[in-house]
N, C-alpha and C positions, 0 to 999 in steps of 0.2 A: 577517522581516518579507519582503524583498526575493527573498525566493525563492517566495513565497506571490503573489507582484505577476508575477513571469514565467509562475506557469503560472493565473493569472487569467488575461495576456496570452493566451496559447497558450487556456485552455478559448472565451474571446471568439473566438480566431480561427476554429475548429475549429466553434464553435456557427452564428456566419457564414456557414460555406461549408455546412455542413448547409443552414441556412435558404437559402440561395440555387441549393443543389442540387436542393431540396424545389423552388425556384419556374421549375425546369423542367419540370414536371411538373405544373401545377396542377391542382386539384382543381375548380375552378370552371371548366364546358362552355365557352363564350366564347373563355379566354386557352389554350386546348391550339390546339398549332399541328403542323402537317403533321412537323415535327422533331422532337418530341416524341413521336409517334405511331410515328415512323421508331425510334427512338432506345429504345423500349420492348422489342422485341421479343419482342410478345406469340404467345400462339400462336393460331393464326389454322384456324378449321373451316369446315365446309359443315355443321353441321348446323341441324336443325328445331329453332323457339323456342316453345315451345306459349303464349299467350297469354293473361296473369293479370296481375291489379292489381299482382301481386310487380313487374314488370316497370317499374312505374312510380319515376321517376327516376333508372333506369340508364343508362351508358352506355356505347355501343360503338364499338369502333373495328370498319372495314371494308377491305378491299383491292378492288378493280376488277380484271377482266381482263388492263387495260392495266396494269396497277402501282401507279394514280393509287390516292392511301391517303384514307381520310374517317375521320371521326367522328359517332354518332348517341345522339340525349337519347331518351329516352321519357318523354312528357308527361303524358300520360296514354291510359287503355285502357277500351275497353266491349267487355263479356265476357258475352254473351245466345247459350247454344246453343243455343238453339229458331228467333231473328229475325236478328240481327243482332252482328257482332265488327267494334270500329271502335280503330283505332291512331292516335293523334296524336304528332309527334313533331318535334323539328326533326333537320336534316344538312345537313354539309357535305361536298362531296368537292374536294377539293386539287388541281388539275390544272397544275402548273408555277405559272406567279406569277398564276394565276386561279385561281376556287373557281367551283365551282357546286350551287346551293340547289335540291333534291329537293324535289318534291311535298311537305306537312306533315302529309299523312292519307291512311290507305288502310284500306278498309270493304269486307268482305262483307258477304249477307244471303241468307238463304232466298226463292228466289224460284219457288212452284208446286212445293215439297218438294226445291226442286234449289237448292244450293249454289253460287254463282258463285266464281269468283276475282278478284283485285285484284293490281296490283301499281304500282309505281314505279320511274321510273328513278332509277340515283344517278348514270352518267354524261352526258357530250352524247353519245355514236357511240349510245346506249341497250344497249349490250353487256353490261351490268351492271342488271340491277333486284333489289330487294326485294318478294317479295309474299307474299299470304296467302290463305288454303285452311283446307278442313275438312279433317280426317284422318279415318283410318277407324277410329275412339275416339269421332268426336265430336268434337274440341277443336278449335276454332280455331290455324291454327300458322304461323309467318311460314318462307318459304322460300327459298333466295336461286338465281338463275340461276345456267347453269355457268361454271366458271372464277371465281366472286365467291367472299369468304371474309369473317367476321366473327369478331370477340373479345370478349370480354366485359375492359373495365375498373373500373369500381367504379361504386359506387351512388351519386346524387349525394345527399351529405351533407343531411339535413333534420334540424327537432327538435332534440332529445336528442343523436343521434351528433351533431351542428353544435356541441351546446355545449362534449360531449367533445374536439371538433377545436379549440376556440377553447382547452382547458387544456392541451393537446398542442401549440397556437402559442403562448399565454403564459407557460408553462414556460421555453422558453429563455431569453425576455425578462428573467423574472425574475434570471436565473440571470448572465445580461449585466450586468443591475443591481449582483447582487453584485459580479460583478469591475472593475467599476467601482468599484465604492464601497471596495471594497479598493487601487486604487487610486491613488484622491482620496486614501484615510486615508496613504498610504504618502509622497505629496506634502506631506500637511499636517506629518507628523513630520518628513521631513527636510527644512522649506521655511527654518527659522532656522540652521540647522547651512551649508547651502547657501549661504545667502545669506550668512552671514559667510566663506565663502571665497571666493565670488565677488568679494569687496569686497576681501579680502586681495590677490586675482588683480588686481585694476585699478586698485589703488594701488602694487604691484609694475609695471606695465605703464604707467603715466599718465606721458606726454609721449611717447609711443612710439605711431605712427601704425600699426596695425596693419588691412591686408586680410583678413579671414579667407576662407577659400574657403566658399563657398555651402553644396557637400556639407557641412564639417562642421559650421559654423554651426546646419545644418538638424537635425543628428543628435546633436548635442553632448551637450544637455541629457534624451538617453534613457540612451543608452550610458556618460555620466559617472557618473549616478549610478546605475543598477542593473547597469549590471554591468563596472563598471572595479572594485568592491570583490571580486567575485567570482572578477577577472580574479589581482586582487592576490593575494587568498589561493589562489592554483594554485602548486602542488607547484616544480612548474616553470617558474617565473615568472626564472629566469635566462635560460633557452634561450627564452624570448622576447624578452628585451632585446637577446640578444646576436643572433637571427635577424634580426629588424626595427631594428635601431637605423641600422644604418652605410643600410639603403635609404630607410629618413623622412631621414636625412641630405640621402642622391641625390636624395631629391624636392624637400628643402626645409621640410620640414616638423619637423624642430624643435622650433622656438619653438612649434608647434598642437601638437600630440598624442607622449605616449610610447608606448613600444613595447606598455606595457601596455593602455593607451586606443586602439591601433588593433587589437590582438588584441578587445576590448571590443567596436568597432564591428563586426569580423566576424559577433563572435555576435548582437548586437543584429541585421545584417540579415536573418538568421533570418528574424525574423518582420516583418521591414522590406519585404526581398523581397515576399513576397505581398500585405503591404496596399497596397504603390505599385499590384500587377498589379491588383488589388482597384478601386483606384480610379481608376486608369487607365480600364480595362474600365467603372466604371460613367458616368465624367466622358464616355467618349467614344462613351457606349451603345453599345461592339460587341459580337460573338457568340460572342466565343472561349472556348475551354471550358472549364471549372471544373476538370475533369481536370489542368489543365499546373498549379495553383495550387502544389502542395508541390515539384513539381521550380522552384516561383520564390524558394521555402526553397534549395534548391542553390545556386541563381544568386545570392541573396542572399549568399553567406555568401563566395564567391570573387569578387564586384562588387570590392569595395574591394583585391583583388593588380591587379585589371586598370586600377583609378581609378591605385594606384599607379605601376606600370607606365607609365603614361603620364604621369603626372607625371614620373619621372625621367628619360622619353626625350625629352620637354617642354623638360626645365631643362636637359639634355645638347644638345642641340639649339641652345639662347639662347646656353648659353656656350662652345660652340664659334665661333657666328657674333662675338660678340663679343669674342673673344680676340685675332685680332690687334692690332685698333686699341688694345686694354689694353696688348696686349706693345711696341707703337710708342711710346705714352705711358710706360710706365715708361721704353724705352731713350733715348728722348731725356729727360725725366727724370732720368734717372742720368750721360749724357754731358753735361747742364747743371752739376753737380757736386752735385747732391742724393745723399743717402741714399738706399739703397734701399728701406727703413721711408716717410721719408720720401716717396721718389720713390711707392710706393702711396699715402697718404694722397692728396698730389696726382691723382692718380686718381680716388681714391673723390668728391673735389672739382669734376674737372670732367670725368670719360666718363660717358656717358648709365647709366641704371640698369639694372644686368642681374643676372643670377644671379650671375657672377665676380666684380662689385662688391661685393655683398651677403658674397661671400666674404671677402672685403678686408677688409672692413671689420669680419668677426669675428676675422682674421688680427689685425688692429691692436687690438681689445680682447683677446686671448688674450696678444700681448706685453706689452701696460702692467700687465697682473695677472702676469705673471712669467716664464713660458713661453720659451723660444730660439725666433729666426728659425729654425730648423732644426727642432723641433717642429711652430711653427705651419703651416710649410710642409708638413709631415707630413700635419696636421691636416688640414692643407685639400684633401690629395690625394684624403685619407680621405672628407672628406666627400660632393666632388665623383665621384670615381671613373672619369675620363673619361681614356684612355688618352694624349692629349694634355697635361692637368693633372700626371698623374704627371710624364711625360715632363721637365715645365716647371718640377716640384718639384725636383724628383728632380737637371737640373742646375744649376738653381740653391745647393740645398745642398751638392755635390761644387762647384762657386764658391767658396763661401762657407767651405767647411772647406781650402782649398789657402791661398785669399787671392788667387783672381784676378777679373781686373775682368769684372764681368758687363755692361757695356755690350754689347760686342759680340756677346756670346755672347745676350743679347735681340735683338739686330738680326738674327743666322743664326736664332733660334728665329720670328722674325715672318717671316722671309721663307719658311721650311720650312713655317709655318701658311697660308701665303696658296696657296704650291701645292698644299697637300693639300686647302686649302677650293676652289679652282677643278675639281678633280679629282672630287670627292665631288660638286661641283653638276653635271660632265660625267655621272658613272655616272648623277644622278637622273634629269638629263636622258635617257639612254637608255633608262634603263627605265620614264619615261613613256611613250615610243612605243607599248611591249610593254603598256601598261594600257591605254592607248587603243583597242587592237586589240578588248578582250574588249564596250565599250559597241560599238565601230560595227559589231563584227560582230551582236550580239543585238538590234540596234536600229535605225542608220542603212543598214547593206543591205539588211534585209527591206525598207525603206523605197522604198529605188531600186530594189529590186527589181519591187514592187507598181506605181511611178510607168513603167517603162520598160515590163511585160506588160501591165501593166490596160491600156490604152490597143487597144493588137494584141488582146485578148483579147475586148472587147467590138465592134470592127471584124465579128471572124470570127464572135461570135454572129449581129451583125447581116445581116452574109450568109447565114448558115444560116437566120434568118427570111426 
């Protein structure tokens, strides 16, 4: 049933894309834009068009000698090969941000056995025109002035043809309804199961203050129910755990998600990426091309990796900032006579909240359930995976194995950390100067040049005048 749900989601997405793509080139004449005409790449020609009632409802596109595009709809025709021929039309020429609306009719009649010509201009300059004349066969025909081209688009849908169009319009909606029905059915079937599971998780986490990340909070109900079972049933499940377990620990997400859940999140974002793109496009009323929607699936698949890397970097920076103060507190507590584990407990109570304090809490819990101090420190280094923390843990493990006093070691380590933090701050300050040059070159420098040379240019122009 879960597989059918995924297929339904894909069908829904494809149908939505199809509906939006059709909206780019609508059937309604009033909704046709210049961008739509340009995107169709219709074969324009200069061939004369014979006037007849079959032209009624036809929509044409035309191109002026100046390159402007336009649309033309035939409203009605009157053909009397002995007395008069008349064409009633709607036409709009797109000239940049403005539009030009030609006359709405063109007519020719017999005057003393001679048929006169008539024409209407399609642009403001009068370079492009649509004319009507009588040809050698006695037929009324439309012709274009030199440089003007026209192309047939489609016949305006009316009557029975319009009813058939309604069927084509409502057929995808029926399929969308079926997809939604399947999704709701799966929700209802699994509701009791997941309510029980969530109740158990809430009971286990009762008494814990948990500030869940917003991205996980909004996506968890979807990937956990429908994608996690597929990942858990994969043959390379152990490889997934080995690859992502440490990275999740480095980001501090061990309590929030498992490696299987993270991979399920990546698969869910294959659908979530295009959906988020289309939702933002609709909310912001943007005209971003729909052709890049499939690329959003690839972006969605790799977005969790970028998000995870950002969390790891942020957590590492916060750990390094908090480390000198915490090591100082450890040194003072040990020199005051406290045991190392008791000193860590004091740090947890007194130090400001930081990722390193959270890792010390985990270290205390591990030692309480039977882990040795050395093993707890190794696990701490594995979870944080920063050179400074690895060195800190290795130093404490070596001192503990030989029975050396760790107070002087902690003091020396704290001094080294402060020196490294100062040098790192100097490096960041040096690179900041280089980074500032980019906006200065592209934004500030042109503004300064304009402010300096604009008055000089104005004076020179005024002198010439």
